[in-house]
C-alpha positions as CSV (number, residue, x, y, z in Angstrom):
1,M,-17.7,36.8,-64.7
2,I,-14.8,34.7,-63.5
3,D,-12.5,35.9,-60.7
4,D,-9.0,36.3,-63.0
5,D,-7.1,36.8,-59.5
6,R,-8.7,33.6,-58.1
7,L,-7.9,31.7,-61.2
8,R,-4.6,32.7,-61.2
9,K,-3.9,32.0,-57.8
10,V,-5.3,28.2,-58.5
11,F,-3.1,27.8,-61.5
12,R,0.2,29.1,-59.5
13,S,-1.1,26.9,-56.4
14,A,-1.6,23.5,-58.4
15,L,1.1,24.1,-60.6
16,S,3.6,25.2,-57.7
17,L,4.5,28.5,-59.3
18,P,5.8,31.7,-57.4
19,D,2.8,34.3,-56.7
20,D,4.3,36.6,-59.3
21,F,4.3,33.8,-61.8
22,P,2.5,35.2,-65.3
23,V,-0.2,32.7,-66.0
24,D,-2.7,34.4,-68.2
25,S,-0.7,33.2,-71.4
26,L,0.1,29.7,-70.1
27,E,-0.3,26.6,-71.9
28,Y,-0.5,23.1,-71.1
29,R,3.3,21.7,-71.4
30,G,4.3,25.4,-72.1
31,I,6.3,24.8,-68.8
32,D,7.9,21.6,-67.9
33,K,6.0,21.7,-64.2
34,W,2.4,21.1,-66.1
35,D,2.8,17.7,-67.4
36,S,-0.1,15.4,-67.1
37,L,-0.2,14.8,-63.7
38,A,0.1,18.2,-62.7
39,H,-2.8,18.7,-65.2
40,M,-4.8,16.3,-63.3
41,S,-4.2,18.2,-60.0
42,L,-4.9,21.4,-61.8
43,V,-8.6,19.9,-62.5
44,A,-9.1,18.8,-59.1
45,A,-8.0,22.3,-57.7
46,L,-10.3,23.9,-60.2
47,E,-13.1,21.7,-59.4
48,D,-12.5,22.5,-55.5
49,E,-12.1,25.8,-55.8
50,F,-15.0,26.6,-58.1
51,D,-17.4,23.6,-57.1
52,V,-17.6,22.3,-60.3
53,M,-17.4,18.9,-62.2
54,I,-15.2,18.6,-65.1
55,D,-15.9,16.3,-67.6
56,T,-13.7,14.3,-69.4
57,D,-13.7,16.3,-72.7
58,D,-13.1,19.5,-70.9
59,V,-10.2,18.1,-69.2
60,I,-8.5,17.0,-72.3
61,D,-9.9,20.5,-74.0
62,M,-8.3,22.5,-71.1
63,S,-4.8,23.2,-73.1
64,S,-4.1,26.9,-71.4
65,F,-5.3,29.3,-69.2
66,G,-7.7,31.1,-71.4
67,K,-9.4,27.6,-72.2
68,A,-9.6,27.0,-68.6
69,R,-11.2,30.3,-67.9
70,E,-13.7,29.5,-70.9
71,L,-14.4,26.0,-69.3
72,L,-15.4,28.0,-66.0
73,E,-17.6,30.5,-67.5
74,K,-19.5,27.6,-68.9
75,H,-20.3,26.4,-65.9
76,L,-21.2,30.0,-64.8
77,V,-19.0,30.3,-62.2
């Protein structure tokens, strides 16, 4: 089971968002800060925090907070 609070913290940190910013319904390019460069920073932060390697197809498919959660569950984090 994924620790949603931990995942939220990674999203907020990687995207330079306030600590109380709601990220559960966040989608790629849904806010100005989540552009392609920030997306790669987010991927790197997720890999570091959850000790996983995210392959290219998953990087492309990770289009929302929910998709990131599914991706991490797939990696059995």
